[in-house]
C-alpha positions in Angstrom: -170.7 -4.3 -135.2 -167.5 -4.8 -137.4 -166.7 -1.2 -136.7 -166.2 -1.8 -133.5 -164.2 -5.3 -134.2 -162.3 -3.2 -136.7 -161.4 -0.8 -134.2 -160.8 -2.9 -131.3 -157.8 -5.0 -133.7 -156.5 -1.6 -135.5 -156.0 -0.4 -131.4 -154.3 -3.9 -130.9 -152.4 -4.3 -133.3 -151.5 -0.7 -132.5 -150.5 -1.6 -129.0 -148.2 -4.2 -129.6 -146.2 -2.3 -132.3 -146.0 0.3 -128.7 -144.6 -2.8 -126.5 -142.6 -4.0 -128.9 -140.7 -0.2 -129.4 -140.9 0.6 -125.6 -139.3 -3.0 -125.2 -136.2 -2.0 -127.3 -135.3 0.7 -125.4 -132.4 -0.4 -123.1 -133.0 1.4 -120.0 -136.9 1.5 -119.7 -137.9 -2.4 -118.8 -141.7 -3.1 -119.3 -143.6 -3.9 -116.4 -147.6 -5.0 -117.5 -150.2 -3.4 -119.1 -154.2 -3.1 -118.9 -156.5 -2.0 -121.6 -154.8 1.5 -122.6 -152.5 2.2 -119.8 -148.7 0.3 -119.9 -146.4 0.7 -116.7 -142.5 0.5 -117.4 -139.7 1.0 -114.8 -137.0 3.6 -115.7 -133.1 2.1 -115.3 -130.0 3.4 -115.4 -129.3 6.3 -114.0 -132.7 8.1 -115.2 -135.7 8.9 -112.4 -139.5 8.6 -113.8 -139.6 12.3 -112.5 -136.4 13.5 -114.1 -137.6 11.7 -117.4 -141.4 12.9 -116.9 -140.5 16.2 -116.2 -137.8 16.7 -119.6 -140.6 15.3 -121.3 -143.4 17.3 -120.7 -140.5 20.6 -120.9 -138.9 19.2 -123.9 -142.0 17.1 -126.0 -145.0 18.9 -124.2 -146.1 15.3 -123.7 -148.0 14.2 -120.1 -147.1 10.6 -118.3 -147.7 9.1 -115.4 -144.7 9.9 -112.5 -145.6 6.3 -110.5 -142.7 6.6 -108.2 -144.2 7.9 -105.4 -146.9 5.9 -105.0 -147.6 3.6 -102.2 -146.3 -0.3 -103.2 -144.1 1.0 -105.4 -140.2 1.1 -102.9 -137.7 2.2 -104.2 -138.8 1.6 -107.9 -138.9 4.7 -110.6 -141.7 3.6 -112.2 -144.5 6.0 -115.1 -147.3 5.2 -116.0 -148.1 5.8 -120.5 -151.3 6.0 -122.0 -151.5 4.3 -125.3 -153.3 6.2 -127.8 -153.1 7.7 -131.6 -150.2 4.7 -133.5 -148.7 8.9 -134.1 -148.9 9.8 -130.9 -147.5 6.5 -129.5 -143.9 6.4 -131.9 -143.5 10.6 -131.3 -143.6 9.4 -127.4 -140.9 6.4 -128.1 -139.0 9.2 -130.1 -138.9 11.2 -126.9 -138.2 8.8 -124.4 -134.8 7.8 -126.7 -133.6 10.7 -127.4 -134.2 11.8 -123.1 -132.6 8.0 -122.0 -129.7 8.1 -124.1 
């Protein structure tokens, strides 16, 4: 049981660091998250579909474009998965490089 608690605590800490790093990206607005998924709005001229396509083509990173989902209106939103610490930081660096 202690291994489970340790793993859960490490995941929570990694998730918090991931959210904090995403909040530092000016063109991205963290909206919400539960479990291992985070909802972010892409702002300042870049669309969710462009960000999704560029991440896949340039970095082989797949995220979910939610801009065409019912209820999103004109918001440009993406869903990100919380993964291993290295993967999370690689995604943050890739997003920064695309949105700068």
